[in-house]
N, C-alpha and C positions, 0 to 999 in steps of 0.2 A: 504495498500501499501506502504508494508514493507524498509524504506529506509537504508541503508546502512548510517556510517558517514561520509563515505565521496563522497558522489554524493552532483555534483553544484544541487543547488535548491531543498536545502531542508527547507528553511525558510521559502522559498512559499505555500511546500508542506504540512510539519509541524502546516501552519496554516490549511490548510482545512479540517484537521482534525477532529479540531470543529461542521464542520460540514455534516462528514461521523454520518452513520448509519443504518443497514442491517433491510432490508422491516421482523420485528417482528410480533407477534400475533395483537396488538392493530391497527399499518398500516394492517394488513388483517381485523380489524374489520369495522375499520371509511370505507377502500373504497371500493367504489360499487363495485359490480361482474362484471368482466372481461368482458363480454359481455355484461353489460350498457358502462364499458368504452367507448368499439371501440363504438358502437353508439351512444352516444352523440358526439364521434368524427365525425363520415359519416354527425352527421344530422346538425355541425359545416360547414361544407365542402362545402363552396357553389360552390369554382371550384379548377381546379386541384383534384388529384388525388394522394391514398398515394392507393399502390399492393405488399396486406400483405402475408408470408404464416404462420401461426397460429404452437407453441409449438407441435399440433396433427399433422404440416402437413398440414394442409389446406387452400383453400388462400380466401381471402379474401377482394373485392376492397370496398376502402371507400370514400368518394365522389367519384367519375369521372362522373358528370352530364354534365359539366359544362370547359373547356380548362382553365387550369393552368397551376402549379406546376406541376410538378407526380413526384414519387419516389420508390422504394421497399427498403420494409423493412422485414427480417427476426426475428421477434420475435420466441426467441427461451427460454424464460419460464416467467410463468405468472410472476415472479419477475419486474419482468419489470415494468407492467404493474399499481404492486400496490408500486411502488418507487416512477412512475411518479403521481401516483394520490394520495400521500402522499405528496412526497416532491419535485413537481414543474420540473426544469428545473435539480436541484440540483441531486433531486434523479435520474433524464432518465442518464442522466452523469454516473451518478456508476453503473448503468445498463450496457450501453455500454464499463464500465473495468470492470463488473463483465461476460464480455460476453455473456450478456441474451436480445442483441438485437442486428442487425445488418447493415448495410445497403451500397451495393457500391459507393455511393452518398450522403450523408445525408445532402446536401446544400437545396435542396429543401422541401429537411420535416422541415428544422430550417423555410423556408421562411412560409413554409405550414401554421404550429404552428403560425406563428407570425402574418403574414394575419390577420388571425381570430383568431387570441386573443382577442377580443371582444366577438365574438358568441363562444368561449372553455368557456369562464366564468373561473369557477374554476375545471374543467376537467384536463390538465396542472395544475397546481399552488398549490404550498404548503399552507395546512387547517389544521387546527388549534393546537393542541401542534406542529403540527412538523414545522406550518409558528413560530409559536413563537421561539421555537426550534431554529432557524433560524435567526433568527428574532435576539434575544442575544446573536449565535456569533454574528453574523455581529458586533454590537453595542461593543462586544470586541476589532473592529478597528477600533472605532473613530478616524478621527485625529486631536489630539488636537494635540501642539510642539511633544509629544516624538511619540505618536500614529502615526502623517506621517511619516516622521523616518521610522521607522519601514516597516513601508508597501510601501514609493516608494522603498529601499529599499530589498524590500524581492521580487519583479518586474524584478527591471532595472537594479540592484546587480547581478544581474545572469549572466553575462562576457561579455564582448565588444562582446570578441572570438566569444560570440556563435550569440550576435545579428546578427556580420557582418557577420555572413554563408549569411544567408539568408535577409536583407534588402539591399534598394537598396546602391550603394557606398557614398551616403551621410549621409547615416547612421540617414534615416530618418521617425523617428515609426507614421507618421500619416496618416492620409489621403488624394493624392494626390489630384491631379487638371484636366478634363478635357485629360484620359488613353487615347492617340494615338496609333497608330505602332512608332511612335519613341521610346515607351517603359519609364519603371516606373517613373524614375529617371528625362528623361526632363517634365515630368509630376510634378513632387513632386517641380521642380525648378516653377511650371508655376504657383502654390500654392504661392511661396516665392512671384511670382511677384504681385500676387493679394493683398495677404497681403501688401507690401511694398506700393501697390498707394492707399490704405484703412486709410495707414496716414499718403500721399501728401511728402516721402521724410524730415522725421522729422531730427533735428538735430542732439535733445538726447532722447535715447529709451531704453526704460527697456519691458527688456523679462525677463517670471511671466513662470519658465518650459521650462526651453531649451535643453531638449533634450539634443542630443550630438556635438550640439552650430552651425551644419547646418544656420539656419535662422536666425541665429545672425552674422555671421560672410559674407551671403549675404546682412543685412544692411547693416552691417559698408565698408562691399564694394562699396557700395552706395554712400558712404559721413559721416552716420550714428556715433554718439560715442554713447558705447552699451556697456550696465550691463546690466546680464543675467545670471538668479539663476536656483539652480538644488540645492534637497538634493540626489541628489545622484551623490557620493562616485564614481562611474562607469564613468559616462559621461564626468560629470566635468572634472576629467582629461583626457579621447580622445580628453574632448572638448579643455581645451588647448596645451593638446600637439600638435594635427590636426588643429586649426584653428591661424586665426590674431591675434597675443599680443595686441594686440591697445581693442581687444571686453576683459570686464574686468567680466571674468567669476569665480561669485562668488555661498557659500555655504550658500547660505540663503530660511527661511523661509518665506512665502508672507508677513508674515504678521506681518515679519519687514524688511517691506521695507521703505524709510526714504528719503521721492527726491524732486525733481521735475522731471518732465521732458517733453517732448513738445508727445510724445505718447508708448505709451505701446503696446506690442503685446502679444498672447499668444496661443499658438496652444494645443487643448485638454488637459490639467489642469485641468480645472475647472471637471474634472465629477471623479479626485480624491480629490474633498474637503467632501463631503458630503451634505447631504440634509442645517441643523445646521450651515455651514459653506459656502453655499454663500453669506448670507449679511456682514460678514468678508473680500471674496471675492472682492465684491462688492463699500465692503466702501477702500481698499487697492487702488484700479484701483480709482475712485474722489478721495485720498487725496494726489494718484501719479502724477495724472494729472495735467499740469498746465491748467490756463482757457481757454477756445477751444483748450486744447490739445483732440486728438486722440486714443478708443485704439481697434485697428485687433484684435477678441477674435475668432476664432474655434474651435467648441463646436458641441459634442455628446447627442443626446437630445432623448427618449422616448415621445413616442406620450402621448400629455396630455392626453385624453379621455384613456389609457394607467398607467397611470404616478401611482397612487393612492394604484394602485392595484400591482403595479410590484415595491412602494416603501415600501411597507406594511412588505415583504416577503427580504430573500436573491436569490437571482440566485445563476444562476453557475457560472459567470464569477467573481462573488462579493466574492462567495465560496473559489474559487478555481487559481481567475486569477487576480484582483486587490481588494485585501484583500481592505477594505472599503472605495467603490469608489460607483457612485450611479449619472447613467445622470441624464441629466439635464431636465426639466421643462419648454420648454422656454418661458409660460405665466408669469410663475413663475421667472423668469429669467428677463426676462422685465423687472419686475414690479418695483423686486428692482432698476435695471442700470437706471430708472427714478426715481424713489425716493430718488434720490442721484445723480440726476440733472447731467443723463450723458443719452445723447438720441439717440437712438436706430435706425439705418439707415440702407436700404442696404443691409438686410436680404439676402441670397444667401445657396438654401438648394443643393444637390448636391451628395444625400446618394447614391447610385451607383457606383461612383465614385470608395468608400469607396466600396463598391463589388466587385469591380474588382481587387483594386488593395491590398484585402487579397487573393484574387485570386491568385495575381501575387507573390506575401506572401510565401502560402501555396504551388507553385510549385519551390521556392526558397527553401523554406525548407525540401521538397521531395526530392529531388538534393542534399542538404548538407547533407541527413543522406542515400539519397544511396550512393552518391561518396566520406561516411565520411568524407565528409570536416564539421558536428558538434563536436566542444571542448569535450575531455572526461570528462565520470561524466555523462552526459546527460540521463541516459536506455534509452529502450523501454519504459513504462509508460508513463514516461512523452514525451518521442515524442509524443504517439497517446495521449495524454492530450495536449497535443499544436499545434498539429493539430485536435485538438476536439476543441478549442477554436475556431479558425481562421477557422473552417469551419461553427460556430456554430453563430462569427460573418457576417459573408457572410452571411449567409442566414437572420441574424435581419435585414436587411439593403436590401435584396430584398425582403421580405418582410413587406419592410414598417413604417413596426412596431419600426424602429432608425431612422434614419436622422443623415447629418455632417450638420452643417453650419461656413458658416462667416457672422456677423457683425461685424460693426462699431457704436461704442458708443464714443459721443463727448458731452464734457463738456462746461456745459454752459457759457461762454462769446464769447472772439472772435471768431469766428470758426478761423480755420490754413488749 
């Protein structure tokens, strides 16, 4: 993807180029035959169907034995299957970008692949030297102090005007709760109320990863003294300008926090850490909570039985959208909490709410692009990438392989 130096998002896109590769001779040798790839996908689908048109114009149905997700796919080049078989989800996006496959709605396709990920095995995963190459490229994005600042900036500093064009008015960039006919913003506020109830309206609160500051402001409006930290200059500028000056918005790494708080809240920040820093995050929570203090954490997980294969390489999201990111393995995350005297309570799972949130964001994004409300500098290639990202994530939640949760952690001591 050629990027003029003035293009918005160039830092994010330039980092993704380490993951880009064309389907060369090694991929063709190591990938199974085209028919064999299709046969494996067909055998894996216990429900749902893919209605495919192959490059030679013939039609083929994969699955179709029992009801489920259904999608249409036009395979315009066999190269797409080579990319899928060798480079997994990264290669499948690169094939989409190259016009080698198309679908009028890829969300059910992504849902099918996620729903059947265990049965598909390595059919749609990077493998061999390609898996190692992706892993190496991902390791460059490790979340050291310097790396975390760079990774956060690449995604969140795309510009407040960009995010304002398609998020709800609260600028909430995380799953809403219980979407109803009243729309996205009230559902985001229901999410805030649910988090506030988990910390019992604590008087002194630390928010780790405050985004554009809406949750911190909400907690402050309920009487809390709130310290809110972020590494994004753009988000902090917005938060300080739009919210209560009583909130102490700080540019600070979570590893550098040192205080005693009645409660901690953190919403979809831990996915940015990387597995090696999960213990460090739990140390931060345990260190900064008073005895009996409560932490309300909202996080996104990869299903336990899929996690190890997922963590062995890098997927499309890590390569193109969230450098350095990794979804959480709930069993491991819980064990780390409990080892530090943090009891794990009242876990709530609401992945389909996230699917609906993503759907609304995508419709908002499409409308903003169609109406010319996206800021200048984001070309059609970037917009296609962003739309694909929103669809890819929506399909993942609908397919059940990824989920979103709220949980309360309570530090040993007198329960507050």
